[in-house]
C-alpha positions, 0 to 999 in steps of 0.5 A, spaced: 173 954 249 172 954 256 176 949 260 174 945 266 178 942 271 176 937 277 179 937 284 177 934 290 177 926 289 180 921 294 180 915 298 174 915 303 171 910 308 164 908 307 159 913 310 164 919 309 164 925 305 167 929 299 166 935 296 168 935 288 170 942 285 170 944 278 173 950 276 172 953 269 177 957 265 171 962 263 164 964 265 160 958 267 154 962 264 157 959 257 153 953 259 146 952 259 147 946 264 153 943 268 153 936 271 157 931 274 158 924 271 161 918 274 164 912 270 165 906 275 170 901 272 167 897 266 161 901 266 158 907 262 159 914 264 152 916 268 149 922 270 149 924 277 147 931 278 145 937 274 145 944 275 142 949 270 144 956 269 138 958 273 140 954 279 135 948 278 138 942 280 136 934 278 139 928 281 140 921 279 136 916 284 142 914 287 144 921 289 138 923 291 138 925 299 146 924 299 149 929 294 148 936 293 150 940 286 151 947 287 155 953 283 158 959 285 158 964 279 163 969 282 168 963 282 166 960 276 166 953 280 161 948 280 161 943 286 158 936 288 158 935 296 157 928 297 155 925 304 154 918 306 158 915 301 158 908 299 162 903 296 158 903 289 159 911 289 166 909 287 169 911 280 172 917 276 167 923 276 167 928 271 165 935 270 161 937 264 158 943 261 152 943 255 152 950 251 145 952 249 146 950 242 149 943 243 145 936 244 149 933 249 155 935 254 160 938 249 165 940 254 168 935 259 174 935 264 179 930 265 176 927 271 177 926 278 178 919 282 173 917 288 174 911 291 170 909 297 172 903 301 167 899 305 
């Protein structure tokens, strides 16, 4: 079982940047897709950005033009670069992995808190 551990969250002012990291305990090629999700207080967990094993990416409308998901296969790490942060980006960010046989994301990290102040 590959474990996922997020890091890089914190408190930042609106307009600032953060880079989140998701380190896997094994090969990230275990997963056909990896993604970052956000859960704001009192809201459901939503997909923010996704990257396939081939490198294709997809973003929520709210993230397009501001966030970039990437992967370093040699380091078994997935990143989320977040620029021009807004207060509505506040939430717990979770890294997740989906194996090819899974319907949804079956592997999750513990989450990292991102707080954007106005």
